[in-house]
MARVEX-568813 format. One record per residue (C-alpha): x, y, z; residue number from 1; chain. Coordinates in steps of 0.25 Angstrom, whole numbers. Each point is the difference from the previous one (the first is absolute). Example, Ala and Ser with C-alpha at 12.3 -4.5 7.8 and 13.67 -1.06 7.14 Angstrom:
2
[rec [49,-18,31],1,"A"] [rec [6,14,-2],2,"A"] 
***
This chain:
287
[rec [548,614,481],1,"A"] [rec [-1,-14,6],2,"A"] [rec [5,-7,12],3,"A"] [rec [8,-13,-4],4,"A"] [rec [0,-6,14],5,"A"] [rec [-11,4,10],6,"A"] [rec [9,-5,11],7,"A"] [rec [8,13,-2],8,"A"] [rec [-11,6,8],9,"A"] [rec [2,-9,12],10,"A"] [rec [14,6,1],11,"A"] [rec [-5,14,-2],12,"A"] [rec [-9,-2,12],13,"A"] [rec [11,-7,7],14,"A"] [rec [9,11,0],15,"A"] [rec [-11,10,5],16,"A"] [rec [-4,-10,11],17,"A"] [rec [14,-3,5],18,"A"] [rec [5,14,-1],19,"A"] [rec [12,-2,-8],20,"A"] [rec [6,-10,-11],21,"A"] [rec [9,-7,10],22,"A"] [rec [-12,-2,10],23,"A"] [rec [-9,-5,-12],24,"A"] [rec [11,-10,-4],25,"A"] [rec [1,-6,14],26,"A"] [rec [-15,-1,1],27,"A"] [rec [-2,-6,-14],28,"A"] [rec [12,-9,2],29,"A"] [rec [7,5,-12],30,"A"] [rec [13,7,-4],31,"A"] [rec [0,16,1],32,"A"] [rec [4,-1,-15],33,"A"] [rec [-13,-8,-3],34,"A"] [rec [-9,11,6],35,"A"] [rec [7,11,-7],36,"A"] [rec [0,-7,-14],37,"A"] [rec [-15,-3,2],38,"A"] [rec [-3,15,3],39,"A"] [rec [9,4,-12],40,"A"] [rec [-8,-9,-9],41,"A"] [rec [-14,5,5],42,"A"] [rec [5,14,-3],43,"A"] [rec [4,-4,-14],44,"A"] [rec [-13,-6,-2],45,"A"] [rec [-8,12,5],46,"A"] [rec [9,10,-6],47,"A"] [rec [0,7,14],48,"A"] [rec [10,3,11],49,"A"] [rec [-6,-6,12],50,"A"] [rec [11,2,10],51,"A"] [rec [11,11,2],52,"A"] [rec [13,-7,3],53,"A"] [rec [6,9,11],54,"A"] [rec [12,-2,9],55,"A"] [rec [-9,-2,12],56,"A"] [rec [-9,-10,-7],57,"A"] [rec [-11,-1,-10],58,"A"] [rec [-11,9,0],59,"A"] [rec [-13,0,-8],60,"A"] [rec [-2,10,-11],61,"A"] [rec [-13,6,-2],62,"A"] [rec [-3,-10,-11],63,"A"] [rec [3,-11,9],64,"A"] [rec [-9,6,11],65,"A"] [rec [-11,0,-10],66,"A"] [rec [1,-15,-4],67,"A"] [rec [0,-5,15],68,"A"] [rec [-15,-1,1],69,"A"] [rec [-2,-6,-14],70,"A"] [rec [11,-10,3],71,"A"] [rec [-6,-4,14],72,"A"] [rec [-13,-2,-7],73,"A"] [rec [6,-9,-11],74,"A"] [rec [7,-8,12],75,"A"] [rec [-13,-1,7],76,"A"] [rec [-7,-5,-13],77,"A"] [rec [11,-10,-3],78,"A"] [rec [-1,-6,14],79,"A"] [rec [-15,-1,-2],80,"A"] [rec [2,-7,-13],81,"A"] [rec [9,-10,6],82,"A"] [rec [-10,-2,12],83,"A"] [rec [-11,-2,-10],84,"A"] [rec [8,-10,-8],85,"A"] [rec [3,-8,12],86,"A"] [rec [-14,0,4],87,"A"] [rec [-6,-4,-13],88,"A"] [rec [10,-10,-5],89,"A"] [rec [-10,-12,-1],90,"A"] [rec [4,-12,9],91,"A"] [rec [-10,-7,-8],92,"A"] [rec [-1,-11,-10],93,"A"] [rec [5,-14,-2],94,"A"] [rec [14,-5,4],95,"A"] [rec [4,-14,-5],96,"A"] [rec [10,-7,9],97,"A"] [rec [6,-13,-6],98,"A"] [rec [6,-10,10],99,"A"] [rec [3,-15,1],100,"A"] [rec [-13,-7,2],101,"A"] [rec [3,-5,14],102,"A"] [rec [5,14,5],103,"A"] [rec [-12,6,-6],104,"A"] [rec [-10,-9,7],105,"A"] [rec [8,-3,13],106,"A"] [rec [5,14,4],107,"A"] [rec [-4,11,-9],108,"A"] [rec [-15,-3,-1],109,"A"] [rec [0,0,15],110,"A"] [rec [7,13,3],111,"A"] [rec [1,9,-12],112,"A"] [rec [-15,4,-1],113,"A"] [rec [2,5,15],114,"A"] [rec [12,8,-3],115,"A"] [rec [-7,7,-11],116,"A"] [rec [-13,2,8],117,"A"] [rec [3,15,2],118,"A"] [rec [-1,1,-15],119,"A"] [rec [-14,-6,-4],120,"A"] [rec [0,6,-14],121,"A"] [rec [12,-9,-4],122,"A"] [rec [-5,-12,-6],123,"A"] [rec [10,-11,3],124,"A"] [rec [1,-12,-11],125,"A"] [rec [8,-11,6],126,"A"] [rec [6,-10,-11],127,"A"] [rec [6,-13,5],128,"A"] [rec [9,-4,-12],129,"A"] [rec [10,-11,-1],130,"A"] [rec [7,7,-12],131,"A"] [rec [5,14,0],132,"A"] [rec [-9,10,-6],133,"A"] [rec [6,10,-9],134,"A"] [rec [3,14,7],135,"A"] [rec [5,6,-12],136,"A"] [rec [-13,-3,-8],137,"A"] [rec [-8,5,12],138,"A"] [rec [-7,-13,3],139,"A"] [rec [1,3,14],140,"A"] [rec [3,13,8],141,"A"] [rec [8,-7,11],142,"A"] [rec [7,-13,0],143,"A"] [rec [6,-8,12],144,"A"] [rec [10,-9,-6],145,"A"] [rec [11,-10,6],146,"A"] [rec [9,3,-12],147,"A"] [rec [6,14,-1],148,"A"] [rec [-3,6,-14],149,"A"] [rec [12,8,-6],150,"A"] [rec [-8,9,-10],151,"A"] [rec [4,15,2],152,"A"] [rec [-14,3,-2],153,"A"] [rec [-5,-5,13],154,"A"] [rec [1,4,14],155,"A"] [rec [4,-11,10],156,"A"] [rec [0,-1,15],157,"A"] [rec [3,-12,9],158,"A"] [rec [-12,-3,8],159,"A"] [rec [4,-12,9],160,"A"] [rec [9,-12,1],161,"A"] [rec [-9,-13,1],162,"A"] [rec [4,-12,7],163,"A"] [rec [-4,-14,-2],164,"A"] [rec [-1,-12,9],165,"A"] [rec [-6,-14,1],166,"A"] [rec [-14,-2,5],167,"A"] [rec [-9,-12,4],168,"A"] [rec [-12,-3,7],169,"A"] [rec [0,-1,16],170,"A"] [rec [7,-13,4],171,"A"] [rec [5,-3,-14],172,"A"] [rec [15,0,5],173,"A"] [rec [-3,-8,12],174,"A"] [rec [-7,-11,-7],175,"A"] [rec [10,-4,-10],176,"A"] [rec [16,1,-1],177,"A"] [rec [6,10,-9],178,"A"] [rec [4,-11,-10],179,"A"] [rec [-15,-3,-2],180,"A"] [rec [-5,14,-3],181,"A"] [rec [-8,2,-12],182,"A"] [rec [0,13,-8],183,"A"] [rec [-9,10,-7],184,"A"] [rec [9,6,-11],185,"A"] [rec [0,10,-11],186,"A"] [rec [-5,-3,-14],187,"A"] [rec [9,2,-13],188,"A"] [rec [-4,15,-1],189,"A"] [rec [7,3,13],190,"A"] [rec [11,-11,-1],191,"A"] [rec [12,10,-3],192,"A"] [rec [-3,9,12],193,"A"] [rec [9,0,12],194,"A"] [rec [-10,-5,10],195,"A"] [rec [-4,-12,-10],196,"A"] [rec [14,-4,-2],197,"A"] [rec [3,1,15],198,"A"] [rec [-12,-9,3],199,"A"] [rec [4,-11,-11],200,"A"] [rec [14,0,7],201,"A"] [rec [-6,-2,14],202,"A"] [rec [-10,-10,-4],203,"A"] [rec [11,-8,-6],204,"A"] [rec [-8,-11,-7],205,"A"] [rec [-11,-1,11],206,"A"] [rec [-14,-1,-6],207,"A"] [rec [-7,13,-5],208,"A"] [rec [-15,-2,2],209,"A"] [rec [-4,12,-8],210,"A"] [rec [6,11,-8],211,"A"] [rec [-7,13,-3],212,"A"] [rec [2,15,-4],213,"A"] [rec [-10,4,10],214,"A"] [rec [6,3,13],215,"A"] [rec [-13,1,7],216,"A"] [rec [-3,-14,-5],217,"A"] [rec [13,-5,6],218,"A"] [rec [-3,6,13],219,"A"] [rec [-14,-6,0],220,"A"] [rec [6,-14,-3],221,"A"] [rec [10,1,11],222,"A"] [rec [-11,4,10],223,"A"] [rec [-8,-12,-4],224,"A"] [rec [12,-9,4],225,"A"] [rec [5,-4,-14],226,"A"] [rec [14,4,1],227,"A"] [rec [10,11,3],228,"A"] [rec [0,13,-8],229,"A"] [rec [10,11,-2],230,"A"] [rec [-7,13,1],231,"A"] [rec [3,15,1],232,"A"] [rec [-3,6,13],233,"A"] [rec [-12,8,-5],234,"A"] [rec [-8,-13,-4],235,"A"] [rec [3,-7,13],236,"A"] [rec [-4,12,8],237,"A"] [rec [-14,-1,-6],238,"A"] [rec [-1,-15,1],239,"A"] [rec [-4,-2,15],240,"A"] [rec [4,-13,5],241,"A"] [rec [13,-2,-8],242,"A"] [rec [12,-4,8],243,"A"] [rec [14,5,-4],244,"A"] [rec [10,-11,0],245,"A"] [rec [13,2,7],246,"A"] [rec [8,-1,-13],247,"A"] [rec [9,12,-4],248,"A"] [rec [-3,5,-14],249,"A"] [rec [9,11,-6],250,"A"] [rec [-10,4,-11],251,"A"] [rec [-3,15,1],252,"A"] [rec [-6,7,-12],253,"A"] [rec [0,15,-3],254,"A"] [rec [-14,6,-3],255,"A"] [rec [0,13,-9],256,"A"] [rec [-10,10,-3],257,"A"] [rec [0,5,-14],258,"A"] [rec [-7,11,-7],259,"A"] [rec [2,7,-13],260,"A"] [rec [7,13,1],261,"A"] [rec [-11,8,-6],262,"A"] [rec [-12,-6,8],263,"A"] [rec [8,2,14],264,"A"] [rec [-4,15,-1],265,"A"] [rec [-15,-3,1],266,"A"] [rec [-5,3,13],267,"A"] [rec [-9,-12,2],268,"A"] [rec [11,-9,-5],269,"A"] [rec [11,6,9],270,"A"] [rec [-10,-1,12],271,"A"] [rec [-2,-14,-3],272,"A"] [rec [15,-3,-1],273,"A"] [rec [2,7,14],274,"A"] [rec [-11,-9,6],275,"A"] [rec [7,-12,-5],276,"A"] [rec [13,5,5],277,"A"] [rec [-7,2,14],278,"A"] [rec [-6,-14,-1],279,"A"] [rec [13,-7,-1],280,"A"] [rec [7,9,10],281,"A"] [rec [-10,-4,10],282,"A"] [rec [1,-15,-4],283,"A"] [rec [16,0,-1],284,"A"] [rec [2,-7,13],285,"A"] [rec [-9,-12,-4],286,"A"] [rec [6,-1,-14],287,"A"] 
***
């Protein structure tokens, strides 16, 4: 004798608690036939008739009455097991988050530790990398990317749409006409990205004082008065003193949160991912 599905017991107790099969079906949000089928399966598993199907309704047999208390005890133990499992799931251990360097230094390093403060046993590892770490090879637990991966083995969620604008030091625009502006551009490793292409078109042959793959370096050079930089909003927000120039830029890039389908089930990684989602929901208006 064996019970192939312990969930059958839930339907057995559901009929007892509700008083009838129809009432149990309504309470459990299932069809009448589902309840009846589960009870039939339980009786078959046990080799016992638990209810007499009478015209006026189902009534417990003596065998059924004898199993009510043990079934209650099993139900209680299962609930205790689930509570213990939820309590003992360790929200502890390292979680490696990979992000573009400027995003890691200008935004995530400032706000993500605070978002994870309620979980002091999670050891956050923030990796600022210009290249894409390999999610499938588990080089990182969570990756933030501006390019959406198409592998079916990863879970993907859009976090934000990041806007770009031109920035310079205070007074830069007032001291020289637009035709005399100088620029701080992107190096060859970024040359094919949409914001780099937009800046090259806008500069239209005007002097590029410096090129870099480091957005924070470009922001620093702009703040020092060396030229105009095209920057994402999260860099400009954390470079006090930069002035946004009144030039319309239509570049907006989608930022994606990426995890392997397997690791997303880890409580500490899921908790960190939720914290990242909250960070970007809070910052949405300024991005």
